[in-house]
C-alpha positions in Angstrom: -8.2 4.4 30.4 -8.7 6.8 27.6 -10.2 5.8 24.2 -8.8 6.4 20.8 -9.8 6.2 17.2 -8.1 5.8 13.9 -8.4 8.7 11.7 -6.6 10.0 8.5 -5.1 13.4 9.1 -6.2 15.8 6.4 -6.9 14.7 2.8 -3.8 12.6 2.1 -1.6 12.1 5.2 -1.1 9.3 7.6 -3.6 7.3 9.5 -2.8 7.6 13.1 -4.5 7.3 16.6 -6.2 10.1 18.2 -7.5 10.4 21.7 -11.2 10.8 21.7 -12.4 10.8 25.3 -16.2 10.4 25.6 -17.2 11.8 22.2 -19.2 9.5 20.0 -18.2 9.3 16.3 -19.0 7.1 13.4 -16.7 5.7 10.6 -16.5 8.4 8.0 -17.2 11.2 10.2 -15.1 14.4 10.0 -13.4 15.5 13.1 -11.5 18.5 14.3 -8.2 17.5 16.1 -5.5 19.4 18.0 -2.1 18.4 16.7 1.2 20.2 17.7 -0.6 23.3 19.2 -2.8 23.9 15.9 -6.1 22.5 14.7 -6.4 20.0 11.8 -9.2 18.1 10.5 -9.5 14.3 9.9 -11.7 11.5 8.8 -12.6 8.6 11.2 -11.5 5.2 9.7 -12.2 2.8 12.5 -15.6 1.4 13.2 -15.6 2.4 16.9 -13.6 3.6 19.7 -10.5 1.5 20.8 -9.2 1.3 24.4 -5.8 2.9 24.4 -3.2 0.3 24.5 0.4 1.1 25.8 1.9 -1.2 23.0 0.4 1.0 20.3 2.0 4.2 19.3 1.0 7.2 21.4 -2.0 9.2 20.1 -0.8 11.9 17.5 -3.3 14.4 19.0 -6.7 14.9 20.7 -10.1 15.0 19.0 -11.7 18.4 20.0 -15.1 17.9 18.4 -17.0 16.4 15.5 -16.8 18.8 12.4 -19.8 21.2 12.6 -21.4 22.7 9.4 -19.2 25.6 9.6 -16.1 23.3 9.8 -17.1 21.4 6.7 -17.6 24.7 4.7 -14.1 25.7 5.8 -12.8 22.2 4.7 -14.5 22.6 1.1 -13.2 26.2 0.8 -9.8 24.9 1.5 -10.1 22.3 -1.2 -11.0 25.0 -3.7 -8.0 27.2 -2.7 -5.6 24.0 -2.8 -6.7 23.8 -6.5 -5.7 27.4 -7.2 -2.4 26.7 -5.2 -1.6 23.8 -7.5 -1.7 25.8 -10.4 0.4 28.5 -9.0 3.0 25.7 -8.1 2.9 24.2 -11.5 3.6 27.6 -13.0 6.7 28.1 -10.6 8.0 24.7 -11.4 8.0 25.4 -15.1 9.7 28.6 -14.5 12.6 26.9 -12.5 12.6 24.1 -15.0 12.5 21.6 -12.0 12.3 17.8 -12.6 9.2 17.3 -10.3 5.7 15.9 -11.2 3.1 17.5 -8.8 0.4 15.1 -7.6 -1.8 17.0 -5.2 -1.9 19.9 -2.8 -3.9 20.6 0.3 -4.4 23.3 3.0 -4.2 22.5 6.7 -7.6 23.3 8.5 -6.5 26.6 9.8 -5.0 27.7 6.3 -1.6 28.2 8.1 0.4 25.8 5.8 0.0 24.3 2.3 1.4 20.9 1.7 2.4 19.9 -2.0 3.0 16.2 -2.8 5.2 15.4 -5.8 7.1 12.7 -7.4 10.6 12.6 -8.8 13.1 10.2 -10.1 15.9 11.6 -8.0 16.5 14.2 -5.3 15.3 17.8 -6.0 16.7 21.0 -4.7 13.4 22.9 -4.2 14.5 25.4 -1.7 14.1 28.4 -4.2 10.6 27.1 -5.3 9.6 27.1 -1.5 10.7 30.7 -1.2 8.8 31.6 -4.4 5.6 29.9 -3.0 5.9 31.5 0.4 6.1 35.0 -1.2 2.9 34.3 -3.1 0.8 32.6 -0.4 2.2 34.2 2.8 1.9 30.9 4.6 4.3 27.9 5.6 5.0 25.7 2.6 5.7 22.2 2.7 6.9 20.1 -0.3 6.9 16.4 0.2 8.2 13.6 -2.2 6.3 10.5 -2.4 6.8 7.3 -4.0 4.8 5.7 -6.9 2.7 3.5 -4.6 1.7 6.5 -2.5 0.9 8.4 -5.8 -1.6 5.7 -6.8 -3.1 5.7 -3.2 -3.6 9.4 -3.7 -4.8 9.6 -7.2 -6.9 6.4 -7.0 -8.3 4.5 -10.0 -9.0 1.2 -11.2 -6.9 -1.9 -11.4 -6.7 -4.5 -14.1 -9.3 -6.6 -12.2 -11.8 -3.7 -12.8 -12.2 -2.8 -9.2 -11.0 0.2 -7.3 -7.4 0.2 -6.3 -6.9 -1.7 -3.2 -4.6 1.2 -1.9 -7.1 3.9 -2.7 -10.0 2.3 -1.3 -9.6 0.1 2.0 -5.9 -0.3 2.5 -4.4 1.8 5.3 -1.0 1.1 5.1 1.5 -0.7 2.5 3.0 -4.1 3.3 6.3 -5.5 2.0 6.0 -7.3 -1.3 8.5 -9.8 -3.0 8.9 -11.6 -6.2 8.8 -14.8 -4.1 5.1 -14.2 -3.7 4.4 -14.6 -7.4 6.7 -17.7 -7.5 5.1 -19.5 -4.8 1.7 -19.0 -6.5 3.1 -20.2 -9.9 2.4 -16.9 -11.5 4.4 -15.9 -14.7 7.3 -13.6 -13.7 6.2 -11.0 -16.5 6.1 -7.4 -15.3 3.0 -6.8 -17.2 1.1 -9.6 -15.5 2.2 -9.0 -11.9 2.7 -5.3 -11.6 -0.2 -2.8 -10.8 -0.8 0.6 -12.3 1.9 2.0 -10.1 4.5 -0.2 -11.8 5.3 -2.2 -8.6 4.1 -5.7 -7.7 0.4 -5.9 -7.1 -0.6 -5.7 -3.5 -2.9 -8.6 -4.1 0.2 -10.9 -4.5 0.3 -11.0 -0.8 -3.4 -11.9 -0.1 -3.3 -15.7 -0.7 0.6 -16.1 -0.3 0.6 -17.7 3.0 -2.2 -20.1 1.9 -0.3 -21.3 -1.2 2.9 -21.5 1.0 1.2 -23.7 3.7 -0.5 -26.0 1.1 2.7 -26.4 -0.9 4.6 -27.8 1.9 3.4 -31.5 1.3 3.5 -31.2 -2.5 6.5 -31.9 -4.8 7.9 -29.1 -6.9 8.2 -28.8 -10.6 11.2 -30.8 -11.7 11.0 -33.3 -8.9 11.3 -36.9 -9.8 8.5 -39.1 -8.4 7.5 -42.9 -8.1 3.9 -43.6 -9.2 2.3 -47.1 -9.8 2.6 -46.3 -13.5 6.3 -45.8 -13.1 8.9 -43.1 -12.6 8.2 -39.6 -13.8 9.0 -35.9 -13.5 6.7 -33.3 -12.2 6.0 -30.6 -15.1 3.2 -28.8 -13.6 1.6 -28.2 -9.9 -1.9 -26.9 -9.1 -1.5 -26.0 -5.4 -5.2 -25.4 -4.7 -6.4 -28.6 -6.3 -3.3 -30.5 -5.0 -2.9 -31.9 -8.5 0.4 -32.5 -10.1 1.0 -33.3 -13.8 3.7 -36.0 -14.3 5.7 -36.6 -17.6 6.2 -40.4 -17.7 8.3 -40.2 -20.9 7.5 -41.3 -24.4 4.6 -38.8 -24.6 2.8 -40.3 -21.5 1.5 -37.7 -19.1 -0.6 -38.5 -16.0 -2.2 -36.5 -13.3 -1.6 -37.3 -9.6 -3.9 -36.0 -6.8 -2.1 -35.7 -3.6 -4.3 -36.2 -0.5 -4.1 -33.9 2.4 -2.9 -36.8 4.7 0.2 -37.4 2.5 3.4 -36.8 4.3 5.4 -33.7 3.6 7.8 -34.1 0.8 11.5 -34.3 1.9 13.9 -32.2 -0.1 17.5 -32.0 -0.1 19.0 -29.2 2.0 19.1 -28.1 5.6 15.3 -28.3 5.9 15.0 -24.6 6.6 12.5 -22.4 4.8 14.0 -19.9 2.4 13.8 -16.3 3.6 12.0 -13.9 1.6 14.9 -11.8 0.8 13.5 -10.2 -2.5 11.5 -7.6 -0.7 11.1 -4.6 -2.9 10.7 -1.0 -1.8 9.4 2.1 -3.7 12.9 2.7 -4.8 13.6 -0.5 -6.5 12.7 -1.9 -9.9 10.0 -4.4 -10.3 12.3 -7.3 -11.5 16.1 -7.3 -11.2 16.7 -10.9 -11.9 
């Protein structure tokens, strides 16, 4: 059975599996891979080799060698050329008055193709731009439209928490996000509070979502009426992690009730089924549509 490693192809492209054979590599190593009858460079992101699994996607290519000193010099030279290509592309976009915001550009390892990444609010007819760039650089040109989340992943930066953006540091792929994740954690549905620098819901909304969802099963909800030794009251606030509810007893009397973990799940009206997370947002949807 062959071995594979996870590596990011090029500077900004997808992370895929590549067949490695008996080569030894470490996380962060640059490698040269054979993809579609051409040679590309990539960076290893997995800690070690992984036995090939038929359930996984087939390898995107084969690792030829660990990048040599000469390969690293060529990669760095391609980065310098990509900066010049970026300026030329911006000039052509200005001449054509196209509604495009260029993000980054990169050369393939063998310099046979340049990939330009851009964002736009709508579809852009860039066929004439491709012809202009092909006449200038005499290589294949690929213009790739990306979403705002991918833009943040490429540019990187810092979040409101002060740390590096999750998408630009350790996240390999994006996962679905929904407004319900913020609701379940009793977070304010204020776009400025729950949205990241990309304008979409923060990726960290999903980190503790399942914990909150599980712990909230045996807790009442805000607005529920409960019977306590002090009398009947209405839930006005819930702290899921502390399993504590604030109960309004009326006439200005407010008490706090701690729910033990052994408490039976609260029965609520309905068919007993969990609500589906139907409010999943994609890159093409607004943050809040409610």
